[in-house]
VOLUM-490739 format. One record per atom (N, C-alpha, C): x, y, z. Coordinates in steps of 0.1 Angstrom, whole numbers, plus 2048, in hexadecimal, padded with zeros to 3 digits. Atoms other than C-alpha are relative to their C-alpha. Layout:
residues N
XYZ...
***
This chain:
residues 543
80E809800181D1E5797FF7FB7F07FF804810178D0855D7F57FC7FA80F80280115AD0654B7FC7F88008098127F6144CE554E8007FE7EB80480581114ACD252B7F57F87FA807804804128CC15297F880780280F7F5802105CD45247F77FF80A8087FF7F40F2CDE53E7EE80B7FB8107F18040CBCED5397F880080B80B7FC7F40B8D0054D7F38017FC8107FF806092CFC5477F480281080B7FF7F1072D0355980080D80B8047F77F8071D2656280580E7F47FC7F980A074D4955080A8047FB7F37FF802091D5354080180D7F68017EE803097D7B53C80E7FF7F77F68028070B1D7D52080780E7FA7FB7F88060B7D9F5188048027F27F980380B0BBD974F57F48067FA80B7F18040A5DB24DF7F77F07F78028098060A2D934C87F87F38058028107F6093D784E27FE80280F8017F97F208AD8D5027FB7F68088038097F307CD6D5168007F47FA7FB80F802081D485167F87FB80B8078077FB076D2852780D7F78067F08097FC09BD1652980C8037F47F57FC8080BDD1852180A7F67FE7F880C7FF0D7D0151680F8047FE7F37FE7FD0FFD045218097F87FD7F780980311CCF551180F8078017F17FE80313FCF951680180E8088017F67FB138D1652C7FA80F7F68037F2807124D2C5137F27FE7FB80F8038030FDD2F50B8037F97F27FF80980A0FAD154F17F37FD7F98128028050D2D184EC7FA80580B8088017F50BAD294FB7EE8077F78117FC807091D304F47F87F78088068087F7073D184FA8067ED8027F880A7F807ACFA50F8007EF7F3803806808072CE44EF8097FF7F87F87FE803089CF54DE80D7FB8017F58047F80A5CEF4F48017F68007F780E8030A4CCB4F88007FB7F280080180C0A0CCC4D48107FF8017F17F98020C5CDD4D38097F48067F48037F60D6CC94EC7FF7EB7FE80980D8020C4CA34E380E7F67FC7F38048020E1C8C4E380A8018067F67F77FA0FCCA14F77FC7FA80F7F97FD7F8105C965177FC80A8098037F57F80F7CA95357F980180C80B7FC7F40E4CB75547F980C7FE80C7F48000C6CCA55E80080880A8017FC7F40BECE05757F380780080C7FF801098CE557680080E80A7FF7F3800092D0A5817F17FF80A80B8017FD072D0558F7F880D8068047F5801063D2358780D80D8017F67FB7F9082D385938028037F17FE7FC80D088D535798128027FC7EF7FD7FF0B1D585677FF80C7F97FE7F78010BCD7355D8127FE7FD7EF8077FE0DFD7B55180880380B7F77FD7F70F9D7E56D8058107FA8017F17F80FDDA957D80C7FE7FC7F17FC7FE11ADB657A80680F80C7FE7F67FA126DCF58F80980D7FC7F87F7806134DED57F80680A8067FA7F47F4140E0459C8007FA80C7FA80C7F2153DEB5BC8058018077F28027F916BDF15D18017F280880780C7FD16DDCF5D380C7FA80F7FC8067F4189DC95F07FA80980980A7F87FB17ADE76007F67F58058108087FD15CDD46058047F580C7FC80C7F816CDB461080980780E7F97FF7F2180DC662D7F680880780B7FB7F615EDD86367FE7F980E8078097F7153DBB64880880180E7F78007F8170DBE65A80180D80A8027F47FB170DDD6697EF80A8058097FB7FD158DF467B7F68087F78067FA80A13CDFF6647F580980A80D7FA7FF125E1C6697F48047FC8087FD80A110E1D6527EF80080480E8007F80EEE1666B80180B8087FF7F57F20FCE2D6847F78108008097F47FF0E1E496878048098037FD7F67FB0F3E6169A80F7FE8067EE801800118E6C6A47FA7F88128038057EE10DE5C6CA8017EE7F8802805806104E3B6B980F7FA7FC7F180380A125E376A38088018097F78007F613AE416BF8017F580A80280C7F812AE236D58077F37F97FC80D80D134E0B6B680A8037FF7F1804802156E176B380A7F98107FC8027F315DE186DB7FC7EE8008008117FD153DF06D78057F77FC7F680680D165DEB6BA8127FD80D7ED7F87FB187DFA6CC8017F88098018097F317EDE36ED8057F17FD7FC80B809183DC56D380B8017FF7F38008071A1DCE6C380E7FF8097F57FC7FB1C5DC86CF80A80D8007F47F57FE1DEDDF6DB8038067F67F67FE80E1EBDF46C17FE8007F480680180E1D7DEB6A67F880D7FE8077F78011C8E076937F07FE7FC81080280219FE0C6907FC8067F68027F980D194E0D6727F47FE80180A802804174E0F6607F680A7F78047FB80C157E1F64B7F58058028107FB7FE134E2C6437FE8098078057F57F312FE4965E7F98087F480C7FA80A116E6364A7FD80C80B8017FC7F411AE8265F7EE80C7FA8107F98040FEE9364A7ED7FB80C80A8037FA0E4E7C65C8007FD8107FE7FE7F30F3E8767B80080E8058047F27FC0E5EAB6758088087FB7F27F8808106EB765D8058048087F67FB7F7118EBA67E80E7F57F77F680880413BEAE6708077FD80C7FC8047F714AE9868A80F8028027F17FA7FD16FEA169B8027F58087F88077F518BE8F6AA7F97FE80F80C7FF7F517BE9C6CA7FB7F680180880A800162E846C58037F28017F3809800179E696C08077F98097F68027F1191E6C6DD7F67FF8068088047F8173E6A6F38007EE8028018147FE173E3F6EC80B8027F77F9805806190E3C6DA81380C8087FC7F57FC1A7E536EB8127FF7FF7F08098051CCE3D6E28027FA7F37FF80A8091C7E266C67FC80E7F68077F980A1C9E386A47F47FE7F980F8048051A3E376948018087F37FF7FB80E1A0E406707EE7F77F88087FE800180E406647F78027F18007FD80E173E3F63C7ED8058028127FD804150E556357F87F57F780880D809139E3E6257FB8087F57F87FC809141E5360580E7FF7FB7EE801804164E4D60380C80E7FE7F87F080116CE7060180580780C7F67FA7F2178E796297FF7F78087FA8047F6189E6F6467FC8038088008007EC182E6E66C80A7FC8057EF80B7FA19EE6A6808008088108017FB7F01A5E706A680D8048037F67F98041C2E816B180B7FA7FE7F58098001D8E626B68007FE7F27FB8008121D3E5E68C80C80C8017FB7EF8081D9E856868138008077F97FB7FA1F4E826A18107F67F87F680480320AE6368D8007FF7F28007FA80E203E7466880780C8027FA7EB804213E996757FA8077F980A7F68071F4EA966D7FC80680C7FE7F57F81F9EC76807F58107F98047F48071EAEEC67D80A8057F17FA7F5809203EF76678097F37F680080680E200EDB64E7F88037F68067F68091F4EE962D7F77F680080980A80A1D6EDB61980C7FA7F37F880480F1E6EC45FD7F58007F38097F88081D7ED25DD7F77F37FD80D80E8031B5EBE5D67F57FB80E80B8057F41A8EB95F980180C8097FF7F57F01A7ECA61E8037F980B7FC7FE7F41B1EC86417F28078088077FF7F6191ECD65380680A80C7FA7FD7ED19AEE86707F48078048047FB7F418CEF868B8038108017FD7EE80418CF2169280F8038067F57FA7FD1ADF1F6A280C7FB7F37F380880B1BEF0C6818007F58057F880D7FF1BFEE86927F87FA7FA80980C8081B8ECA67F7F07FB80A80A8057F5190EBF68A8047F680180380D7FF195E9C67F7FC7FC7F2807806810187E9B65A8078017F77F57FE80A19CE9C6427F97F87EC80B80580818CE9E61D8097FC7F57F67FF80D198E905FA80B7FC8037F28038031B8E915F38108028127F97FF7F31C3E996177FE7F380B80180C7F51BAE7662380C7F67FB7F080680A1DEE6D60E80980480E7F87FC7F51ECE7D6318037F48077FE8087F41E1E626488027F17F87FE8108061DFE4462C80F7FD8067F38067FE206E4562E8087FF80D7FC8087F4209E3E6507F57F580880780E8031EFE236518077F88037F780B8031FFDFF6547F57F97F280280780D1FBDEE6337F97F18028048108001E4DCF6338067F37F47F780A8071F5DAF6287FA7FC7F780A80580E1EBD9D6087F77F680681080E7FE1D9D7F61C7F980880580C7F27FB1C5D9E62F7F67FD7F38067F580D1BFDAD60C7F67F37F980280C80C1B7D875F97F37FB80880D8067F119ED7C61C7FA80A7F88107F77FC18ED9D6157FA7FC7EF8027FD81218BD985E87F67F080580780780217FD775EF7F080080980D7FF7FA165D7B6087F380B7F98067F2806159D995F27FC7FB7F580180880B15AD845D07F27F680880C8067FF143D6D5E47F28068018097FA7FA12ED865F17F68027EB80780280F127D915C77FC7F77FE804810806121D6D5BE7ED80180780E8027FA105D6B5D77F48077F98047F680C0F4D8A5C17FC7FD7F680480580C0F1D785A380F80F7F97F37F580B113D9259980A7F67FD7F580980412DD8058380D8077F77F47F6807140D9D5767FE80C80D7FD7F17F414EDBC58E8088077F57F57F580515DDD857D80A80880D7F68027F517CDE559980680E7FD7FE7F3803182E0A59B80B8008097FA8017F319DE155B37FC80B80A80A7F27FA190E2B5CE80C8098047FA7F480019FE4C5DD80D7FC8037F38027FE1BFE3D5E78037F77F57FC8018101D1E375C48077F38057F580A7FC1E8E1A5D77F37F77FD8058068001C5E065D18017FA7F67FC80780B1C7E025B080A7F27F87FC8118021E5DE75A88037FC80B8008097F91DFDDB5C97FB7F57FD8098088071C1DCD5BE8017F57F37F88088111CCDC259B8037F78057F58097FC1E9DAE5AE7F67F880680880E7F91D3D995C47F57FA7F380980580A1B3D935AB80E7F87F57F98098081D4D855948037F68088068087F81D6D735B37FF7F57FF81080D7FF1B9D615B98007F97EE80480880E1B6D5859080D7F67FF7F080E8021DCD465937FD7F78097FE8137F61CDD315B27F47FB7FC80F8068071AFD2A59A7F180480B80B7FC7FA197D3F5B47FB80D7FC8077F2802189D5B5A17F57FB7F6809806808167D4F5957FB81080280A7F6801157D7659380C8037F27F77F880B167D865727FE8148057F97F27FF17ADAB5768028047F87FC7F880817CDC95658088098077FE7FC7F0196DDC57C80780D7F87FE7F280419FE0057480E8028057F07FC7FA1C5E1257C7FE80B8048007F47F91CAE2959180680D7F57F97F88051D8E4E58680F7FF7FE7F28018031FFE4858B8027F67F77FB80C80C1F9E285758058017F67FF7FD80F1F8E3D55580A7FD7FA7EF7FB80921EE4454B8017ED7FD7FB80D7FF224E1D5547F77F77F880E80A80A205E1153E8048007F67F77FB80D214E2552280B7FA7FA7F18037FF237E1D5287FD7F17FD804811806229DF45247F47FD7F380E80380F20EDFA5037F47FA80780B8057FB1F4DEF5217EE80A7F480C7F98061D3DFA5107F47FD80681180A7FC1AFDF651E7F77F87F780480E80219FDD551C80C7F67FC7F380F7FE1C1DC151D7FB7F980A80880A7F51B6D9F52F7F97F57F380980B80419BD8652B7EF8048058117FD7F8175D815348047FC8137FF7FE7F4186D7E5588078078067FC7F37F719FD975628068087F47FA7F88101A1DB754680380D8098037F87FE1B0DD75497F580D7FD80B7FB802194DF154980480F8007FD7F380419BE1954780780880B7FF7F87F61ACE3255D7F680B80980B7F47F619BE4157D80C80B8037FC7F87FB19EE615827F280880E8097F57FB18CE7E59880180B8008007F280617CE9B58F7FC80A80E8047F67FA16CEA25AE8017F880D8038077F3160E955D37F27FB80380780A801144E8E5DF7F280680A80A7FA7F611FE985EC8007FC80E7FF8027EC123E8E6128088088027F47F87FD140EA261080580B7FF7FF7F180E138EBE5FB8098037FD7EF7FE808159EB85E87F87FC7F180780180C13FEB55CC80380A7F88017F2807147ECE5B37F78037F581280380B127EDD5A58058117FF8027F280D124F005897FC80780F8047EF7F4110F155AC8047F78098038007F6112F145D07F67F780580780B7F7106EF65E77F380780580E7FE7F80E5EFE5F580780680E7FC7FC7EC0EAF1861580B7FA8057F080280210EF1560A80480B7F97F87F580A128F315FF8097F77F77F580480E13DF125E97F87F87FA80680A810139EFD5C980A7F88037FC80E80514DEE05D580F8027FD7F57FF800170EDA5CB8067F87F77FC808807183ECB5AE80F7FC8027F280C7FA19BEAC5B88087FE7F87F780480B1B0EB15987FD80D7FE7FF7F58011B8ED05887FD8017F08068058111A8ED75638058017F17F780080B1C7EDB54F8067F08037F58098001D7EBB5637F37F07FA80680C8061B3EA755B7FF7FE7EB8007FD80D1B4EB153780C7F97F67F680B8061D5EA55318007F58017FC80E7FB1D3E855437F77F77F680C8078091B0E7C52F8037FC7F37FC8028091C0E8651180C7F37FB7F58077FF1E3E755157FA7F37FF80380B7FE1CEE555257F97FD7ED8058068091B7E4F5068068027F27FA7FE80D1D0E5B4E780F7F38037F980D7FC1E3E394F67F77F580280C8048001C4E264F67FB7F980C80A8017F01B8E2851A7F98058008097F87FC19CE3052280380680F8047F67F118CE4753E7F87F980B80B7FF7F517AE3F56080080A8047F87F27F5178E635717F17FD80980B7FD7F8161E6458E7FF8128048067F080314CE8758A7F17F780780D8057FD12EE895A17FD8107FF8077F27FE126EB35A57FE7FD7EA8027FA80D119EC558480B8057F37F77F8806139ED857B8067F48017EE80B806153EB757E7F87FA7F480280980E13DEA55657FF8067F47FF7F680913EEC355180C7FC7FA7F27FD80415FEC55508077F47F97FC80D807164EA25487FC7FB7F98017FC80E150EA252B80680A7F77F87F8804161EBF5228167F97FC7F1809803182EAC5218057F37F8808813805175E8B5157FE8097EF8057FD80B169EA04F680E8097FA7F57FA80518BEB34EF80A7F78007FA80A80119AE904F57FD7F97F480680A80E187E804D680280A7F68057F580D187EA34C08157FB7FF7F18008061B5E9D4C27FF7EF8017FC81180B1B0E764BB7F98047F380D7FD811199E7E49B80D80A7FD7F37FA8051BBE964968097FB7F87F88098061CEE7E4968007F17F880180880E1BFE644817FF7F58017FC8128041CBE3E47880C80380E7F58037FE1E9E4848C8018068148018067EF1D5E494B17F87F38028028127F91D0E264C07EF80080580F7FC7FC1A8E224C47FB7F78118018097F0199E194E57F77F37FF80A80880018BDFA4E97F27FF80B80A8017F417AE035087FE80E7FF8067F5808160E2350580980A8138017F77F1167E415227F880280680B7FE7F6153E4354080180980F7FF7F67F6149E5C55B7FB7F380E8068057FB13FE4B57D7F880880580B7FA7F6121E555947FC80C7F88037F680411BE7157D7F28038088098007F1105E7B59E7F580B7F48077F78040FAE9B58F80280C7F57FA7FC8100FAEAB5697F48108018057F28090EEECF55C7F97F97F180580C80B0D5ECA54380A8037F47FB8028080EBED552780B7F47FD7F980B802100EB952F7FC7F27F780B80E8030E7E9B52D8037F87F67FC7FF80D0ECE9450A80E7FA7FC7F47FE80410FE985088097ED7FE7F680E7FC11AE745177FA7F87F280380880B109E634FB80A8047F77F97F8811116E7E4E280D7F58027EC80280413CE744EA7FE7F38067FC80C803136E4F4F18007FB8127F88017F3139E5251A7F47FA80480D8027FA12AE3952E7FF8068118017FC7EC11AE3F5517FE7FA80A7FC8097F6122E2D5677FB80780C8067FF7FA108E325827FB7FB80D80480D7F6100E225A47F780580280F7F87FA0DBE2C5AB7F67FD80D8067FF7F10D8E1F5CE8078108047FE7F07FA0E8E455D37F98068008078037FD0CDE4B5CD7F580680780D8047F40B2E435E780A80180B7F57FF7F80D4E405FD7FE8158047FC7F57FD0D9E675F77F980E8008097F68000BAE7A5F27FC80B8038027F37FA0B5E8C60D80F80A8047F57F97FF0D8E9A60F8038077F47FD7FF80E0D7EA25E87F480D80080C7F88000B2EB55EE80B81180A7FC7F97F90C7EC860C80E80A7FC7F87F680A0E6ED15F48038027F67FF8018090DDECE5D47EF80B7F880A7F58060BAEDE5D37FA7FE7F08077FF8100A6EE35B180A7F67FB7F980780A0C5ED55A28007EF8008068117FC0B7EAC5B17FC7F97F080880680E0A5EAD58E8077F67F67FA80A80A0BFE9F57F8107FC8047F780B7FB0D2E8E5957F87F780180180F7FB0D4E685987F98017F080B8028040C4E6E57A7FF7F87EE7FF80C8040C3E4A5667F58057F180B7FE80B0A0E5354D80C8077F37FE7F98060B0E7353E80C7F87FB7F68028030D1E6353A8057F87F58008078130C6E475277F88087F680A7F78090A8E595148098087F97F77FB80A0C8E6C5068087F77F57FE8098070D5E4E4F880F7FB8027F78057FE0F1E4850C8017F280C8098077FA0F5E2651D80C8008148037FE7F60F5E1D5428087F98057F78097F510CE0955D7FF8018088027FC7F0100E0257C80B7F58077F38087F3116DFA59C7FA80280C8068007EF114DFE5C28058098037F47F87FD133E125C68027F88157F98047F1135DFA5E78127FD8058058047F613EDF96007F980E80680C7F77FB12FE1E6007F47FF802809805801111E0F5FB8027EF801804807800100DED5FB80A7F97F57FB80680E110DD15E07F57F97F980F8038010EEDC55DE7F88077F08007F98080E6DCD5BC7EF8027FC8117FE8040BDDC45BE7FE80F80A8057F57FB0BEDE05D680480A7F47FC7F180C0CDDF75BA7F37FC7F280E7FE8090B4DEC5A27F280580780E7FF7FA098DF15B78018118027FB7EC8090A8E145B77F78067FB80580080E0A5E175987F48027FB80E8037FE084E0F5957F98088058097F67F8073E1E5AE8048108097FA7F77FE08AE395B97F98038128008017F407FE2E5DD8067FD8097F780A7F608DE1E5F87FA7F380680980E80107EDFC6027F48028068097FE7F806AE0961F7F28077F58037F880A059E1F60080080C8017FF7F37FC062E3E60980E8057F38097F6800060E5A5F87F17FC7FB80680680903CE515ED7FE8057F18007FF81203BE505C380E8018027F37FE802060E4F5C880880D7F97F97F580107BE6D5C68068027ED7FF7FF80B07AE7F5A77FC7F47F580180F80606AE645947FE7FB7F27FA7FD81006BE6E5728087F77FD7EF804808090E605737FB7F380280680C800081E3D57C8037F97F17FD80B80A08BE1D5667F27F580180C80F7FB076DFD55D8097FC8007FA807800082DE25658087F77FE7F5804809093DD654680880B8007F57FE7FB0A6DF05468078058097F57FE7ED0B4DF556C80A7F17F97F780E7FF0BEDCD5628088047F47F280080B0CFDD554180980A8067F87F57FC0DDDF255480D7F68087FA80A7F90EFDD65698047F37F77F980F8070F6DBB54F8098067F47FA7F980D0F9DCE52B80980B7FF7F67F57FB106DEC5338098008047F37FE804123DE45428047F67FD7FC809808129DC952B80780B7F57FB7FD80812CDE251180A8108057F17F97F3143DFA52E80C7F67FD7F680780015BDDE5298047F87F77FB7FF80E15DDD85067FC7F27F98058117FF14CDB150D7F88027FB809804802129DB55017FB7F57F880180C80C12AD984E48037F580C80080D7F5132D805037FE80680F8087FF7F8120D9051E7F480E8008097F77FF102DA152A7F37FC7FC80D8068070E5D895198027F37FE8058128030D9D685167FA7FC7F38027FC8160E1D614EF80B7F28027F480D8060F3D404DE80D80C8037F17FD802115D454DF80780A80F7FD7F67F6118D5D5018047F780C7FB8087F2129D555217F580080A80C8067FC111D3E5347FF80580F7FC7FA7F6115D565537EE80480480F8037FC0F0D545657FD8018118067F97F30DCD625817F17F77FF8118058010BCD495897FE8068138077FD7F10A8D5C5A67F680180780E80B7F6093D585C17F680A80080E7FD80E07BD6F5AD7FE8067F57FE7FC80B072D7C5937FB8107FE8047F47FF075DA058C7F980B7F68097F9804061DA95727F17FE80280E8037FA043D975807FC8078117FD7FB7F404DDA65A47F980F7FF8037F07FE03CDCC5B080B8068057F27F97FE057DE55AE8008008118028017F0052DE65D38097F58067FC80A7FF062DC55D780B7FA7FB7F480180C080DC85BD80C7FA8077EF7FD7F709DDCC5DD7FD7EF8057FF80A7FB08DDAA5EA8067F57FB7F981080C09BD915CC8107FF8077F18028040BED855CB8007F27FC7FD80A80C0CDD685B97FD7F380A8018088000C1D495C280F7F48047F68038040E0D385AF80980D7F77FA7F68090FCD4959B8057F67F97F880A809111D3757C8028077F97F37F580412DD4256F80B7F77F87FF803807135D3454F7FD7F280180880C7FD11AD135558057F880B7F680A7F612CD0B5757F580A8098097FA7F7113D125968108018097F98007F7128D275AB7FE80480D8097FE7EF111D335CA7F58007FC80D80A7FC0F3D1E5D17F580880C8067FA7F30DCD335EE7F97F2805
***
């Protein structure tokens, strides 16, 4: 996409810059894709006097820097619209009805795929292959749990994968079994790979179509940058990077992308001399994505003490010695890490490993290449009090998804109890001096960042529950939450000098909003969205 070569002036609306030197303004001038002037209407008009250009009358609408989704599985988000979505299924029976309807509409022999189911909302009983066999006995069915860490499959799918009572649990995963040792149809963590090995691969055309749809959706919310981690399927990392390069080569990439590497790509990246930050403002290499543990809903998040009412502490999905060695090796070669960690034990293990890697780099001195991008932890869902300040001390970005708090709060209360005081603890993390980078984790949750901003400010669901907010001491102010969607991600991608604020010289990525987040009541924040999105001064979305 080529930036505009003329001048564009936006005026007659409040401008919230996130620039401490000039927090608010009345107008913005854009030239050659960058902010040319910002300030009062008179000052901006004087700055562009004599220059050819156009104007946009904001008609009172607010402008903010374009947002970033710092954690979105972008291809899966696009594919989700083509599959059965079970997010709204309030019972097993409702889910099975949706599945039966979808199965009836598919051609013979096609696998039925879907996602979004949540057994916790169904009374915490895990569904089984037998449940699926009732409505889809012959067609293979593969359904991802809403957190992306468990699969629910039917007997036909188990048969295709050769999973039987004799199949051992893989390292870092589990095949759920009944009393007779037979697979129930639930595959947790790395056990999902046994199924993925036999699922028909998507074509490039199918993946690109999914990407185009998801990127259009991002722009519709005022998102102009995304950070893309590979999901629990390691193959999704290089595939997505290749597809985004294809879109860029075709001139179709209108959203800036930071793409993380998957663990199997570490050695090839080192051999090629690749480092985090390679690329430009459109497409760049992020960190190495690792998984330290599983998820809350699958009860595979690694905890320091037992889950409430349980006799287990979740699971580590990577051996501690391998986690240490991988982080040390990556950092020693200029590759940052982005480590998935949900439970307090997992977060502690990751912080310990990053601390040891930093000590090793210090010992090497000038012989160790510097890190262009900071290390980060993805999710940081629950911390032990002793570990809160360590994020800032180690310069680790807290890549968090505020919508998880309001979506998961009942489940978190049931499984973590009093530990929820430091769950989704944005205020504590920010107060410690760490940088927050907010995202959605879509398609696990909605990609809509305004739902996330509402959750961050109120710790309530859109209907106002719970009254007063869930652990309201962890709420953020609007400007803090907005910064976590703008300036925080720019710091995480090493681009704070170009993105995340509205100031002269910065890239002209802007969101014109349908409402004013600084003047709306907190309970109305979720209803705001983008009226217009500009990338390098070009209007790429208009509602």
